[in-house]
C-alpha positions in Angstrom: -2.7 -209.3 -14.9 0.1 -211.4 -13.4 -0.6 -213.5 -10.3 1.7 -214.5 -7.5 1.7 -218.0 -8.9 3.3 -216.7 -12.1 6.3 -215.3 -10.3 9.7 -217.0 -10.1 12.3 -217.2 -7.4 13.9 -213.9 -6.4 11.0 -211.9 -8.0 9.9 -208.8 -6.1 6.3 -207.7 -6.6 3.7 -205.4 -5.1 0.2 -206.8 -4.4 -2.4 -205.1 -6.5 -5.6 -207.1 -5.5 -6.8 -210.1 -3.6 -9.4 -211.9 -5.8 -10.9 -213.9 -3.0 -13.1 -213.3 0.0 -14.2 -214.8 3.3 -11.9 -216.9 5.4 -9.0 -217.1 2.8 -8.9 -213.3 2.4 -8.9 -212.7 6.2 -6.1 -215.3 6.6 -4.0 -213.6 3.9 -4.5 -210.2 5.4 -3.5 -211.5 8.8 -0.2 -212.5 7.3 0.3 -209.0 5.9 -0.6 -210.1 2.4 -2.8 -207.1 1.3 -3.1 -204.5 -1.4 0.1 -202.4 -1.6 2.3 -204.9 0.3 5.7 -205.7 -1.2 6.5 -209.4 -1.5 9.7 -211.3 -2.4 9.4 -214.8 -3.8 12.0 -217.0 -2.0 11.1 -220.4 -3.5 8.7 -221.6 -6.1 8.1 -225.4 -6.4 5.7 -225.9 -9.3 5.9 -229.7 -8.9 4.6 -229.4 -5.3 2.4 -226.4 -6.3 3.8 -224.3 -3.4 5.4 -220.9 -3.2 7.4 -219.4 -0.3 7.3 -215.7 0.0 8.7 -213.0 2.3 6.4 -210.2 3.5 8.2 -207.8 5.8 10.2 -210.0 8.1 7.8 -213.0 7.8 8.3 -216.0 5.6 5.1 -217.6 4.5 4.4 -220.7 2.4 1.3 -220.6 0.2 -0.4 -223.3 -1.9 -0.6 -222.6 -5.6 -4.4 -222.7 -5.2 -4.1 -219.6 -2.9 -1.3 -217.8 -4.8 -3.4 -217.7 -8.0 -5.9 -215.3 -6.3 -3.3 -212.7 -5.6 -2.7 -210.1 -8.5 0.7 -208.5 -8.5 2.9 -206.1 -10.4 6.7 -206.1 -10.6 8.6 -203.6 -8.6 
């Protein structure tokens, strides 16, 4: 399974599963990052271990540590 951290700039994916729980899962869901949501990768900076994504009209920056818990499939 591919994770959000594996995606490159301009990649469009659908979220398959959040492999986390508790506070982080609730925070991701509050941003619209949930199963079935379509996400576009705007920037990916492996050196800084950050990834900027677009969910709906919202732009969100995630740490690599958070992105690795999000399973995705290419659209």
